[in-house]
C-alpha atoms as an extended CHARMM CRD file, in Angstrom:
* protein
*
       297  EXT
         1         1  MET       CA             -0.0550000000       -0.1200000000       -0.3320000000  PROA      1               0.0000000000
         2         2  LYS       CA              3.0450000000        2.5600000000        0.3840000000  PROA      2               0.0000000000
         3         3  PHE       CA              2.4950000000        3.7110000000       -3.1850000000  PROA      3               0.0000000000
         4         4  TYR       CA             -1.0100000000        4.1520000000       -3.3220000000  PROA      4               0.0000000000
         5         5  ASP       CA             -0.7580000000        5.6030000000        0.5030000000  PROA      5               0.0000000000
         6         6  GLU       CA              2.1610000000        8.3080000000       -1.0650000000  PROA      6               0.0000000000
         7         7  ILE       CA              0.2210000000        8.7690000000       -4.1430000000  PROA      7               0.0000000000
         8         8  LYS       CA             -3.1330000000        9.5860000000       -2.4930000000  PROA      8               0.0000000000
         9         9  GLU       CA             -1.2900000000       12.1050000000       -0.2060000000  PROA      9               0.0000000000
        10        10  ARG       CA              0.3230000000       13.9890000000       -2.9460000000  PROA      10              0.0000000000
        11        11  LEU       CA             -3.3840000000       14.0820000000       -4.8780000000  PROA      11              0.0000000000
        12        12  ILE       CA             -4.7570000000       15.7270000000       -1.6010000000  PROA      12              0.0000000000
        13        13  ASP       CA             -1.9370000000       17.8850000000       -1.1270000000  PROA      13              0.0000000000
        14        14  ASN       CA             -2.3250000000       19.2110000000       -4.7200000000  PROA      14              0.0000000000
        15        15  GLU       CA             -6.2660000000       19.9200000000       -3.9590000000  PROA      15              0.0000000000
        16        16  ILE       CA             -5.7490000000       21.8660000000       -0.8310000000  PROA      16              0.0000000000
        17        17  TYR       CA             -3.1310000000       24.0120000000       -2.4720000000  PROA      17              0.0000000000
        18        18  SER       CA             -5.1750000000       24.7400000000       -5.5790000000  PROA      18              0.0000000000
        19        19  LYS       CA             -7.6230000000       26.3530000000       -3.6560000000  PROA      19              0.0000000000
        20        20  VAL       CA             -5.8240000000       28.5630000000       -1.3100000000  PROA      20              0.0000000000
        21        21  LYS       CA             -3.0660000000       29.1550000000       -3.6400000000  PROA      21              0.0000000000
        22        22  ASP       CA             -4.5060000000       30.3830000000       -6.8840000000  PROA      22              0.0000000000
        23        23  TYR       CA             -1.1790000000       32.0250000000       -8.3820000000  PROA      23              0.0000000000
        24        24  SER       CA              1.1200000000       29.1230000000       -8.4080000000  PROA      24              0.0000000000
        25        25  LYS       CA             -1.4160000000       26.0030000000       -8.4490000000  PROA      25              0.0000000000
        26        26  GLU       CA             -0.3960000000       25.2750000000      -12.1650000000  PROA      26              0.0000000000
        27        27  ASN       CA              3.3230000000       24.7840000000      -10.6860000000  PROA      27              0.0000000000
        28        28  TYR       CA              2.3340000000       23.0020000000       -7.7830000000  PROA      28              0.0000000000
        29        29  LYS       CA             -0.0760000000       20.7430000000      -10.1130000000  PROA      29              0.0000000000
        30        30  LEU       CA              3.4560000000       20.2650000000      -12.6650000000  PROA      30              0.0000000000
        31        31  LYS       CA              5.6000000000       19.0980000000       -9.1570000000  PROA      31              0.0000000000
        32        32  THR       CA              2.6340000000       16.6860000000       -7.6170000000  PROA      32              0.0000000000
        33        33  TYR       CA              1.9280000000       15.1700000000      -11.2210000000  PROA      33              0.0000000000
        34        34  TYR       CA              5.9040000000       14.6760000000      -11.3680000000  PROA      34              0.0000000000
        35        35  GLU       CA              6.0890000000       13.2370000000       -8.1920000000  PROA      35              0.0000000000
        36        36  VAL       CA              2.7820000000       11.0190000000       -8.5760000000  PROA      36              0.0000000000
        37        37  GLY       CA              4.2150000000        9.7490000000      -12.0420000000  PROA      37              0.0000000000
        38        38  LYS       CA              7.1880000000        8.6020000000      -10.3290000000  PROA      38              0.0000000000
        39        39  LEU       CA              5.1800000000        6.6200000000       -7.6980000000  PROA      39              0.0000000000
        40        40  LEU       CA              3.1610000000        5.1460000000      -10.6200000000  PROA      40              0.0000000000
        41        41  SER       CA              5.6930000000        4.3610000000      -12.5030000000  PROA      41              0.0000000000
        42        42  GLU       CA              7.6180000000        2.2050000000      -10.1010000000  PROA      42              0.0000000000
        43        43  ALA       CA              4.4890000000        1.0940000000       -8.8040000000  PROA      43              0.0000000000
        44        44  GLY       CA              4.2740000000       -0.7010000000      -12.0980000000  PROA      44              0.0000000000
        45        45  LYS       CA              7.1210000000       -2.3290000000      -12.1590000000  PROA      45              0.0000000000
        46        46  LYS       CA              6.6450000000       -3.8600000000       -9.1570000000  PROA      46              0.0000000000
        47        47  TYR       CA              2.6230000000       -4.7990000000       -9.5430000000  PROA      47              0.0000000000
        48        48  GLY       CA              2.4010000000       -4.8980000000      -13.2870000000  PROA      48              0.0000000000
        49        49  LYS       CA              0.4550000000       -2.6830000000      -15.6510000000  PROA      49              0.0000000000
        50        50  GLY       CA             -2.6090000000       -3.2240000000      -13.8470000000  PROA      50              0.0000000000
        51        51  ILE       CA             -1.9090000000       -1.2860000000      -10.9550000000  PROA      51              0.0000000000
        52        52  ILE       CA             -3.3620000000        1.7810000000      -12.6190000000  PROA      52              0.0000000000
        53        53  LYS       CA             -6.7660000000        0.5960000000      -13.0680000000  PROA      53              0.0000000000
        54        54  ASN       CA             -6.5950000000       -0.0260000000       -9.2870000000  PROA      54              0.0000000000
        55        55  TYR       CA             -5.7270000000        2.8470000000       -8.0990000000  PROA      55              0.0000000000
        56        56  SER       CA             -7.8030000000        4.5550000000      -10.7130000000  PROA      56              0.0000000000
        57        57  PHE       CA            -10.6880000000        2.6780000000       -9.0810000000  PROA      57              0.0000000000
        58        58  LYS       CA             -9.5300000000        3.3470000000       -5.2190000000  PROA      58              0.0000000000
        59        59  LEU       CA             -8.4120000000        6.9980000000       -5.7470000000  PROA      59              0.0000000000
        60        60  SER       CA            -12.0220000000        7.6760000000       -7.4100000000  PROA      60              0.0000000000
        61        61  ASN       CA            -13.6930000000        5.9500000000       -4.1410000000  PROA      61              0.0000000000
        62        62  ASP       CA            -11.5140000000        8.0980000000       -1.7860000000  PROA      62              0.0000000000
        63        63  PHE       CA            -12.2200000000       11.7460000000       -3.6280000000  PROA      63              0.0000000000
        64        64  ASN       CA            -15.4890000000       11.1820000000       -4.5490000000  PROA      64              0.0000000000
        65        65  LYS       CA            -15.1920000000       12.1780000000       -7.8950000000  PROA      65              0.0000000000
        66        66  ASN       CA            -13.5170000000       10.1640000000      -11.2860000000  PROA      66              0.0000000000
        67        67  ILE       CA             -9.8120000000        9.9940000000      -11.2480000000  PROA      67              0.0000000000
        68        68  SER       CA             -9.7690000000        7.9660000000      -14.8440000000  PROA      68              0.0000000000
        69        69  THR       CA             -6.9440000000        5.3690000000      -16.1700000000  PROA      69              0.0000000000
        70        70  THR       CA             -6.4020000000        7.6740000000      -18.3050000000  PROA      70              0.0000000000
        71        71  LEU       CA             -5.2740000000       10.9270000000      -16.0630000000  PROA      71              0.0000000000
        72        72  LEU       CA             -3.3190000000        8.5520000000      -14.3630000000  PROA      72              0.0000000000
        73        73  LYS       CA             -1.8640000000        7.1340000000      -17.5590000000  PROA      73              0.0000000000
        74        74  ARG       CA             -0.7440000000       10.6950000000      -18.7130000000  PROA      74              0.0000000000
        75        75  ILE       CA              0.7570000000       11.5490000000      -15.2480000000  PROA      75              0.0000000000
        76        76  ARG       CA              2.8360000000        8.2750000000      -15.3820000000  PROA      76              0.0000000000
        77        77  GLN       CA              4.1010000000        9.8190000000      -18.8630000000  PROA      77              0.0000000000
        78        78  PHE       CA              4.4860000000       13.2790000000      -17.9780000000  PROA      78              0.0000000000
        79        79  TYR       CA              6.9400000000       11.7490000000      -15.6510000000  PROA      79              0.0000000000
        80        80  ILE       CA              9.0870000000        9.4060000000      -18.2430000000  PROA      80              0.0000000000
        81        81  ILE       CA              9.3790000000       12.1590000000      -20.5350000000  PROA      81              0.0000000000
        82        82  ILE       CA             10.6080000000       14.6780000000      -18.2820000000  PROA      82              0.0000000000
        83        83  GLN       CA             12.9280000000       12.0230000000      -17.4180000000  PROA      83              0.0000000000
        84        84  LYS       CA             14.1330000000       11.4610000000      -20.8940000000  PROA      84              0.0000000000
        85        85  GLY       CA             14.7830000000       14.9060000000      -21.2110000000  PROA      85              0.0000000000
        86        86  ALA       CA             12.0700000000       17.1710000000      -21.6930000000  PROA      86              0.0000000000
        87        87  THR       CA             11.9960000000       20.4560000000      -19.8060000000  PROA      87              0.0000000000
        88        88  MET       CA              9.4000000000       20.9930000000      -17.0060000000  PROA      88              0.0000000000
        89        89  SER       CA              8.3810000000       24.3890000000      -17.5880000000  PROA      89              0.0000000000
        90        90  HSD       CA              7.2040000000       26.5750000000      -14.7190000000  PROA      90              0.0000000000
        91        91  GLN       CA              5.6640000000       28.7200000000      -17.6090000000  PROA      91              0.0000000000
        92        92  LEU       CA              3.2700000000       25.5980000000      -19.0330000000  PROA      92              0.0000000000
        93        93  THR       CA              0.5120000000       24.3700000000      -17.6410000000  PROA      93              0.0000000000
        94        94  TRP       CA             -0.6350000000       21.1230000000      -17.2960000000  PROA      94              0.0000000000
        95        95  SER       CA             -3.0210000000       21.5690000000      -20.1050000000  PROA      95              0.0000000000
        96        96  HSD       CA              0.2780000000       22.1900000000      -22.4700000000  PROA      96              0.0000000000
        97        97  TYR       CA              1.7030000000       19.3270000000      -21.5500000000  PROA      97              0.0000000000
        98        98  GLN       CA             -0.9060000000       17.3110000000      -22.0760000000  PROA      98              0.0000000000
        99        99  GLU       CA             -1.0800000000       18.5490000000      -26.2790000000  PROA      99              0.0000000000
       100       100  LEU       CA              2.5930000000       17.7530000000      -25.7280000000  PROA      100             0.0000000000
       101       101  LEU       CA              2.3640000000       13.7410000000      -24.3640000000  PROA      101             0.0000000000
       102       102  PRO       CA              1.7150000000       12.2310000000      -28.3380000000  PROA      102             0.0000000000
       103       103  LEU       CA              4.5750000000       13.4720000000      -29.8650000000  PROA      103             0.0000000000
       104       104  LYS       CA              7.2540000000       10.8920000000      -29.6690000000  PROA      104             0.0000000000
       105       105  ASP       CA             10.5910000000       12.8310000000      -30.0540000000  PROA      105             0.0000000000
       106       106  ILE       CA             11.9960000000       14.9420000000      -26.9560000000  PROA      106             0.0000000000
       107       107  ASN       CA             13.5040000000       17.0900000000      -29.2070000000  PROA      107             0.0000000000
       108       108  ILE       CA             10.4910000000       17.9950000000      -30.9570000000  PROA      108             0.0000000000
       109       109  ILE       CA              8.6700000000       18.1280000000      -27.3220000000  PROA      109             0.0000000000
       110       110  ASN       CA             11.6220000000       20.4950000000      -26.0930000000  PROA      110             0.0000000000
       111       111  TYR       CA             11.2670000000       23.0990000000      -29.5130000000  PROA      111             0.0000000000
       112       112  TYR       CA              7.0270000000       23.5260000000      -28.4420000000  PROA      112             0.0000000000
       113       113  ILE       CA              8.1460000000       23.9980000000      -24.7930000000  PROA      113             0.0000000000
       114       114  ASN       CA             10.7610000000       26.8110000000      -25.6940000000  PROA      114             0.0000000000
       115       115  VAL       CA              8.4760000000       28.3210000000      -28.4310000000  PROA      115             0.0000000000
       116       116  VAL       CA              5.7390000000       28.3420000000      -25.3370000000  PROA      116             0.0000000000
       117       117  GLU       CA              8.3570000000       30.0400000000      -23.1730000000  PROA      117             0.0000000000
       118       118  ASN       CA              9.3160000000       32.8300000000      -25.6260000000  PROA      118             0.0000000000
       119       119  ASN       CA              5.9570000000       33.4940000000      -27.0550000000  PROA      119             0.0000000000
       120       120  ILE       CA              3.8670000000       32.8210000000      -23.8880000000  PROA      120             0.0000000000
       121       121  LEU       CA              1.0050000000       31.1120000000      -26.2040000000  PROA      121             0.0000000000
       122       122  SER       CA             -1.8820000000       30.1990000000      -25.2150000000  PROA      122             0.0000000000
       123       123  LEU       CA             -3.0880000000       26.2030000000      -25.3900000000  PROA      123             0.0000000000
       124       124  ARG       CA             -4.7920000000       26.6980000000      -28.6360000000  PROA      124             0.0000000000
       125       125  GLU       CA             -2.1590000000       28.6060000000      -29.9850000000  PROA      125             0.0000000000
       126       126  LEU       CA              0.5640000000       25.6380000000      -29.4180000000  PROA      126             0.0000000000
       127       127  ARG       CA             -2.1300000000       23.1430000000      -30.6060000000  PROA      127             0.0000000000
       128       128  SER       CA             -2.3050000000       25.1890000000      -34.0770000000  PROA      128             0.0000000000
       129       129  ARG       CA              1.6230000000       25.3360000000      -34.1200000000  PROA      129             0.0000000000
       130       130  ILE       CA              1.9010000000       21.5630000000      -33.6340000000  PROA      130             0.0000000000
       131       131  LYS       CA             -0.9780000000       20.7580000000      -36.1500000000  PROA      131             0.0000000000
       132       132  SER       CA              1.1190000000       22.8340000000      -38.9290000000  PROA      132             0.0000000000
       133       133  LYS       CA              3.7890000000       20.7170000000      -38.3590000000  PROA      133             0.0000000000
       134       134  GLU       CA              6.2460000000       23.8960000000      -37.5050000000  PROA      134             0.0000000000
       135       135  TYR       CA              9.0930000000       21.7520000000      -36.2390000000  PROA      135             0.0000000000
       136       136  GLU       CA              9.1770000000       19.3920000000      -38.9790000000  PROA      136             0.0000000000
       137       137  ARG       CA              9.3070000000       22.4220000000      -41.4750000000  PROA      137             0.0000000000
       138       138  LEU       CA             12.3800000000       23.6920000000      -40.2940000000  PROA      138             0.0000000000
       139       139  LEU       CA             15.4770000000       23.3480000000      -41.8620000000  PROA      139             0.0000000000
       140       140  GLU       CA             17.2140000000       20.1350000000      -41.0120000000  PROA      140             0.0000000000
       141       141  GLU       CA             20.6770000000       21.7440000000      -39.9160000000  PROA      141             0.0000000000
       142       142  THR       CA             18.6280000000       23.7600000000      -37.7960000000  PROA      142             0.0000000000
       143       143  LYS       CA             17.0540000000       21.1790000000      -35.7240000000  PROA      143             0.0000000000
       144       144  VAL       CA             20.9190000000       20.1200000000      -35.2210000000  PROA      144             0.0000000000
       145       145  ARG       CA             21.6940000000       23.5130000000      -33.8310000000  PROA      145             0.0000000000
       146       146  LEU       CA             18.9290000000       23.0090000000      -31.7730000000  PROA      146             0.0000000000
       147       147  ILE       CA             19.4950000000       19.8860000000      -30.3570000000  PROA      147             0.0000000000
       148       148  ASN       CA             23.2290000000       21.0250000000      -29.5520000000  PROA      148             0.0000000000
       149       149  LYS       CA             21.7890000000       24.2420000000      -27.9510000000  PROA      149             0.0000000000
       150       150  GLU       CA             23.5710000000       26.3240000000      -30.7160000000  PROA      150             0.0000000000
       151       151  ASP       CA             22.7580000000       29.9950000000      -31.5600000000  PROA      151             0.0000000000
       152       152  ASN       CA             20.3090000000       30.0810000000      -34.6980000000  PROA      152             0.0000000000
       153       153  SER       CA             20.3020000000       33.2660000000      -36.6830000000  PROA      153             0.0000000000
       154       154  ILE       CA             16.5990000000       34.9560000000      -37.3920000000  PROA      154             0.0000000000
       155       155  THR       CA             16.5650000000       33.3440000000      -40.8590000000  PROA      155             0.0000000000
       156       156  ASP       CA             17.4360000000       29.7430000000      -39.8190000000  PROA      156             0.0000000000
       157       157  LEU       CA             13.9980000000       29.6960000000      -37.4120000000  PROA      157             0.0000000000
       158       158  ILE       CA             11.9840000000       30.4420000000      -40.4280000000  PROA      158             0.0000000000
       159       159  PRO       CA             10.0760000000       26.8020000000      -41.8360000000  PROA      159             0.0000000000
       160       160  ASN       CA              9.7190000000       26.0320000000      -45.2150000000  PROA      160             0.0000000000
       161       161  PRO       CA              7.3760000000       26.0900000000      -46.3270000000  PROA      161             0.0000000000
       162       162  ILE       CA              5.5530000000       28.8720000000      -44.9090000000  PROA      162             0.0000000000
       163       163  ILE       CA              1.8550000000       28.1880000000      -44.3910000000  PROA      163             0.0000000000
       164       164  ILE       CA             -0.2870000000       31.2550000000      -45.6630000000  PROA      164             0.0000000000
       165       165  LYS       CA             -3.6150000000       31.4820000000      -44.4080000000  PROA      165             0.0000000000
       166       166  ASN       CA             -6.1080000000       31.8730000000      -47.1430000000  PROA      166             0.0000000000
       167       167  LYS       CA             -9.8140000000       31.9270000000      -45.5880000000  PROA      167             0.0000000000
       168       168  ASN       CA            -11.3730000000       33.3820000000      -48.5640000000  PROA      168             0.0000000000
       169       169  ASN       CA             -9.6910000000       30.5980000000      -50.9100000000  PROA      169             0.0000000000
       170       170  TYR       CA             -8.4530000000       33.5360000000      -53.5020000000  PROA      170             0.0000000000
       171       171  GLU       CA             -7.2530000000       32.0260000000      -56.4840000000  PROA      171             0.0000000000
       172       172  VAL       CA             -3.6280000000       33.3690000000      -56.5770000000  PROA      172             0.0000000000
       173       173  ILE       CA             -2.6290000000       34.6190000000      -60.0660000000  PROA      173             0.0000000000
       174       174  ASN       CA             -0.5930000000       37.4450000000      -59.3390000000  PROA      174             0.0000000000
       175       175  GLU       CA              1.7060000000       38.8780000000      -56.6380000000  PROA      175             0.0000000000
       176       176  LYS       CA             -1.3920000000       41.4880000000      -55.6780000000  PROA      176             0.0000000000
       177       177  VAL       CA             -3.6160000000       38.9740000000      -54.8040000000  PROA      177             0.0000000000
       178       178  LEU       CA             -0.9120000000       37.0670000000      -52.6830000000  PROA      178             0.0000000000
       179       179  LYS       CA             -0.3380000000       40.2480000000      -50.7900000000  PROA      179             0.0000000000
       180       180  ARG       CA             -3.8230000000       41.0380000000      -50.4420000000  PROA      180             0.0000000000
       181       181  ILE       CA             -3.8830000000       37.4250000000      -48.6890000000  PROA      181             0.0000000000
       182       182  ILE       CA             -0.9090000000       38.1790000000      -46.6430000000  PROA      182             0.0000000000
       183       183  LEU       CA             -2.3330000000       41.7450000000      -45.4760000000  PROA      183             0.0000000000
       184       184  GLU       CA             -5.8300000000       40.2430000000      -44.7570000000  PROA      184             0.0000000000
       185       185  ASP       CA             -4.0550000000       38.4850000000      -41.8660000000  PROA      185             0.0000000000
       186       186  ILE       CA             -0.5370000000       40.1220000000      -41.4160000000  PROA      186             0.0000000000
       187       187  GLU       CA              0.0100000000       39.3090000000      -37.9420000000  PROA      187             0.0000000000
       188       188  THR       CA             -0.7200000000       35.6010000000      -38.5620000000  PROA      188             0.0000000000
       189       189  PHE       CA              1.8260000000       35.7130000000      -41.4640000000  PROA      189             0.0000000000
       190       190  MET       CA              4.7350000000       37.4240000000      -39.1470000000  PROA      190             0.0000000000
       191       191  LYS       CA              4.1070000000       34.5170000000      -36.3230000000  PROA      191             0.0000000000
       192       192  GLU       CA              4.7090000000       32.0810000000      -38.8300000000  PROA      192             0.0000000000
       193       193  LEU       CA              8.1000000000       33.6620000000      -40.0550000000  PROA      193             0.0000000000
       194       194  GLY       CA              8.7340000000       33.2340000000      -36.4200000000  PROA      194             0.0000000000
       195       195  ASN       CA              9.6550000000       35.6180000000      -33.1480000000  PROA      195             0.0000000000
       196       196  SER       CA              9.3200000000       39.3060000000      -32.8800000000  PROA      196             0.0000000000
       197       197  PHE       CA              8.3690000000       40.4970000000      -36.4600000000  PROA      197             0.0000000000
       198       198  CYS       CA              6.5610000000       44.0140000000      -36.6550000000  PROA      198             0.0000000000
       199       199  PHE       CA              5.0030000000       45.5660000000      -39.6750000000  PROA      199             0.0000000000
       200       200  ILE       CA              6.5840000000       48.6690000000      -41.1980000000  PROA      200             0.0000000000
       201       201  GLY       CA              4.3480000000       48.7890000000      -44.7600000000  PROA      201             0.0000000000
       202       202  SER       CA              3.4990000000       47.2680000000      -47.8150000000  PROA      202             0.0000000000
       203       203  GLU       CA              4.0610000000       48.5380000000      -51.2530000000  PROA      203             0.0000000000
       204       204  TYR       CA              7.2270000000       50.6220000000      -49.2920000000  PROA      204             0.0000000000
       205       205  LYS       CA              8.1990000000       53.5040000000      -52.0290000000  PROA      205             0.0000000000
       206       206  ILE       CA             11.8050000000       54.0370000000      -51.9050000000  PROA      206             0.0000000000
       207       207  LYS       CA             13.5570000000       56.1930000000      -55.0330000000  PROA      207             0.0000000000
       208       208  ILE       CA             16.6020000000       54.9180000000      -56.5180000000  PROA      208             0.0000000000
       209       209  GLY       CA             18.2810000000       56.7560000000      -59.4550000000  PROA      209             0.0000000000
       210       210  ASN       CA             15.1690000000       58.7720000000      -61.2060000000  PROA      210             0.0000000000
       211       211  SER       CA             12.7860000000       55.9840000000      -60.5270000000  PROA      211             0.0000000000
       212       212  PHE       CA              9.9660000000       54.9600000000      -58.2230000000  PROA      212             0.0000000000
       213       213  ASN       CA             10.5010000000       50.7590000000      -56.6020000000  PROA      213             0.0000000000
       214       214  TYR       CA              8.2570000000       49.1310000000      -54.0150000000  PROA      214             0.0000000000
       215       215  ILE       CA              9.0290000000       46.9020000000      -51.7950000000  PROA      215             0.0000000000
       216       216  ASP       CA              6.1750000000       44.3570000000      -51.1120000000  PROA      216             0.0000000000
       217       217  LEU       CA              6.3980000000       44.2160000000      -47.5550000000  PROA      217             0.0000000000
       218       218  LEU       CA              8.7320000000       45.7160000000      -45.1530000000  PROA      218             0.0000000000
       219       219  LEU       CA              9.2660000000       44.3330000000      -41.5670000000  PROA      219             0.0000000000
       220       220  PHE       CA             11.3120000000       44.6990000000      -38.4590000000  PROA      220             0.0000000000
       221       221  ASN       CA             12.3910000000       42.2670000000      -36.1310000000  PROA      221             0.0000000000
       222       222  ILE       CA             13.0260000000       43.4020000000      -32.5340000000  PROA      222             0.0000000000
       223       223  GLU       CA             14.9390000000       40.5490000000      -31.1400000000  PROA      223             0.0000000000
       224       224  TYR       CA             17.4700000000       40.3230000000      -33.7540000000  PROA      224             0.0000000000
       225       225  ASN       CA             17.2520000000       44.7550000000      -34.2810000000  PROA      225             0.0000000000
       226       226  CYS       CA             17.2260000000       44.3800000000      -38.0590000000  PROA      226             0.0000000000
       227       227  TYR       CA             15.1090000000       45.4270000000      -41.2360000000  PROA      227             0.0000000000
       228       228  VAL       CA             13.5810000000       42.6980000000      -43.2920000000  PROA      228             0.0000000000
       229       229  VAL       CA             12.5080000000       42.9290000000      -46.8060000000  PROA      229             0.0000000000
       230       230  VAL       CA              9.7700000000       40.4100000000      -48.2300000000  PROA      230             0.0000000000
       231       231  GLU       CA              9.3640000000       40.0150000000      -52.1720000000  PROA      231             0.0000000000
       232       232  LEU       CA              6.3880000000       37.5340000000      -53.2630000000  PROA      232             0.0000000000
       233       233  LYS       CA              6.5880000000       35.6590000000      -56.2350000000  PROA      233             0.0000000000
       234       234  VAL       CA              3.9070000000       33.2590000000      -57.5940000000  PROA      234             0.0000000000
       235       235  ILE       CA              6.5250000000       31.4530000000      -59.6510000000  PROA      235             0.0000000000
       236       236  GLU       CA              9.6480000000       29.6770000000      -59.3640000000  PROA      236             0.0000000000
       237       237  LEU       CA             12.7610000000       31.5210000000      -57.5330000000  PROA      237             0.0000000000
       238       238  LYS       CA             15.1980000000       32.9920000000      -60.3720000000  PROA      238             0.0000000000
       239       239  LYS       CA             18.0990000000       34.4970000000      -59.8890000000  PROA      239             0.0000000000
       240       240  GLU       CA             16.7320000000       37.9820000000      -61.0360000000  PROA      240             0.0000000000
       241       241  HSD       CA             14.9260000000       37.9550000000      -57.8630000000  PROA      241             0.0000000000
       242       242  ILE       CA             17.8690000000       37.7030000000      -55.8860000000  PROA      242             0.0000000000
       243       243  GLY       CA             19.3430000000       40.6960000000      -57.6170000000  PROA      243             0.0000000000
       244       244  GLN       CA             16.2950000000       42.4860000000      -57.2260000000  PROA      244             0.0000000000
       245       245  ILE       CA             15.5050000000       41.9840000000      -53.0270000000  PROA      245             0.0000000000
       246       246  GLU       CA             19.5860000000       42.3070000000      -52.7100000000  PROA      246             0.0000000000
       247       247  ILE       CA             19.5230000000       46.3340000000      -54.1750000000  PROA      247             0.0000000000
       248       248  TYR       CA             15.9850000000       46.5360000000      -51.6650000000  PROA      248             0.0000000000
       249       249  MET       CA             18.5650000000       45.4450000000      -48.8830000000  PROA      249             0.0000000000
       250       250  ASN       CA             21.2620000000       47.6100000000      -49.6620000000  PROA      250             0.0000000000
       251       251  TYR       CA             18.9380000000       50.9730000000      -50.0110000000  PROA      251             0.0000000000
       252       252  ILE       CA             17.2640000000       50.2990000000      -46.9460000000  PROA      252             0.0000000000
       253       253  ASP       CA             20.8190000000       49.6090000000      -45.0860000000  PROA      253             0.0000000000
       254       254  LYS       CA             22.1050000000       53.2310000000      -46.6520000000  PROA      254             0.0000000000
       255       255  ASN       CA             19.2110000000       55.2510000000      -46.4830000000  PROA      255             0.0000000000
       256       256  ILE       CA             16.5200000000       53.4660000000      -43.5240000000  PROA      256             0.0000000000
       257       257  ARG       CA             18.9630000000       51.4500000000      -41.2120000000  PROA      257             0.0000000000
       258       258  GLY       CA             20.2330000000       53.1880000000      -37.6730000000  PROA      258             0.0000000000
       259       259  ILE       CA             23.7400000000       53.0750000000      -36.7590000000  PROA      259             0.0000000000
       260       260  ASN       CA             22.3970000000       50.8150000000      -34.0710000000  PROA      260             0.0000000000
       261       261  ASN       CA             20.6390000000       48.5950000000      -36.0600000000  PROA      261             0.0000000000
       262       262  ASP       CA             22.2590000000       45.4260000000      -37.7440000000  PROA      262             0.0000000000
       263       263  LYS       CA             22.3230000000       44.4770000000      -41.3420000000  PROA      263             0.0000000000
       264       264  THR       CA             18.7260000000       43.9640000000      -43.4450000000  PROA      264             0.0000000000
       265       265  ILE       CA             17.7960000000       40.6520000000      -44.1930000000  PROA      265             0.0000000000
       266       266  GLY       CA             15.6750000000       39.2370000000      -47.3120000000  PROA      266             0.0000000000
       267       267  ILE       CA             13.0290000000       36.9040000000      -47.7550000000  PROA      267             0.0000000000
       268       268  ILE       CA             11.7480000000       35.4470000000      -50.9680000000  PROA      268             0.0000000000
       269       269  VAL       CA              8.4600000000       33.8470000000      -50.6920000000  PROA      269             0.0000000000
       270       270  CYS       CA              7.6940000000       31.9360000000      -54.1120000000  PROA      270             0.0000000000
       271       271  LYS       CA              5.7400000000       29.1590000000      -55.2050000000  PROA      271             0.0000000000
       272       272  LYS       CA              8.7940000000       26.9250000000      -55.8330000000  PROA      272             0.0000000000
       273       273  ASP       CA             11.9580000000       27.3130000000      -54.1920000000  PROA      273             0.0000000000
       274       274  ASN       CA             15.4300000000       26.6610000000      -56.4170000000  PROA      274             0.0000000000
       275       275  GLU       CA             18.1590000000       25.7660000000      -54.2440000000  PROA      275             0.0000000000
       276       276  PHE       CA             20.7260000000       26.3780000000      -56.6860000000  PROA      276             0.0000000000
       277       277  VAL       CA             19.6730000000       29.5040000000      -57.0860000000  PROA      277             0.0000000000
       278       278  ILE       CA             20.5010000000       30.3980000000      -53.4440000000  PROA      278             0.0000000000
       279       279  GLU       CA             23.5520000000       28.6120000000      -53.4390000000  PROA      279             0.0000000000
       280       280  TYR       CA             25.3130000000       30.2800000000      -55.6210000000  PROA      280             0.0000000000
       281       281  SER       CA             24.2850000000       34.0500000000      -54.3980000000  PROA      281             0.0000000000
       282       282  SER       CA             26.9610000000       35.3410000000      -52.8750000000  PROA      282             0.0000000000
       283       283  ASP       CA             24.6470000000       37.0620000000      -50.2700000000  PROA      283             0.0000000000
       284       284  LYS       CA             24.0600000000       34.9460000000      -47.1510000000  PROA      284             0.0000000000
       285       285  ARG       CA             21.0970000000       37.3770000000      -45.8990000000  PROA      285             0.0000000000
       286       286  ILE       CA             19.2660000000       36.1370000000      -48.5640000000  PROA      286             0.0000000000
       287       287  ILE       CA             16.8770000000       33.2420000000      -48.0020000000  PROA      287             0.0000000000
       288       288  ALA       CA             14.0150000000       31.9780000000      -50.1910000000  PROA      288             0.0000000000
       289       289  ARG       CA             11.2080000000       29.9080000000      -48.7030000000  PROA      289             0.0000000000
       290       290  TYR       CA              7.8830000000       28.3860000000      -50.7400000000  PROA      290             0.0000000000
       291       291  TYR       CA              4.3650000000       28.5960000000      -49.6750000000  PROA      291             0.0000000000
       292       292  GLU       CA              1.1180000000       26.6360000000      -49.0150000000  PROA      292             0.0000000000
       293       293  PHE       CA             -1.8950000000       27.8160000000      -48.5680000000  PROA      293             0.0000000000
       294       294  THR       CA             -4.2550000000       26.5320000000      -45.7600000000  PROA      294             0.0000000000
       295       295  ASN       CA             -7.6240000000       28.0220000000      -45.4010000000  PROA      295             0.0000000000
       296       296  ARG       CA             -7.5540000000       26.6860000000      -41.4770000000  PROA      296             0.0000000000
       297       297  TRP       CA             -5.8020000000       27.6360000000      -38.4570000000  PROA      297             0.0000000000
């Protein structure tokens, strides 16, 4: 009965704490569930898998409410993933962790834990990011750096493809339509690019010599302290696109960028990527990402 009595005692403490210490009850719940998960794991090794069902029945009677086998299995799984290397973060709730439990890879779990911490994501926002397979869309070299806890640049963390919300199901026939779709929900588009992007303008007018030119989207990234030029293409990436965005980036650096800002970067959002064009580009500040549409989020 030693395992059962300890589990019951910790769950009673959590019930009391959740009523009188509201400001930190989620942290206490995580701590309690970790300890209960450890006891459940040890009890399972001694008494077999059926002990979960037995404890569920007894706890439900003792607490006069349903404490299901599903909950106890999740609590045990929570302990197991922490033991395997997942971070137990006080910025996540139990509901956040329940959303992460079905994920099999600890590296993926830790990625989303970090995303929640950095962006203060709600449960709904976390669920949306997992559903969009954000981690899977990162470049392989970026994943390696994340696993090794090495620094990544602003461009490393931009997924490929970029998922664009097309809630009105527009037929994209030119850059103007693509731009309209993005501007209808610019906030979601910037979140798709990553952290700390803010909107400066669309069709941003600049004068080069005697001619006016228009940057599709001009953004600024607060975390990396730099302007971001975004050019939209509804065709496959071509070498002349590199030249165009490079001119725009150099203009921003020379005429707009402050002395304390880092150099401008460029993102070409295109219908189809062409890795060889980027590979042989001398300007490593420029990246290309192809786009895909969704009408759900």
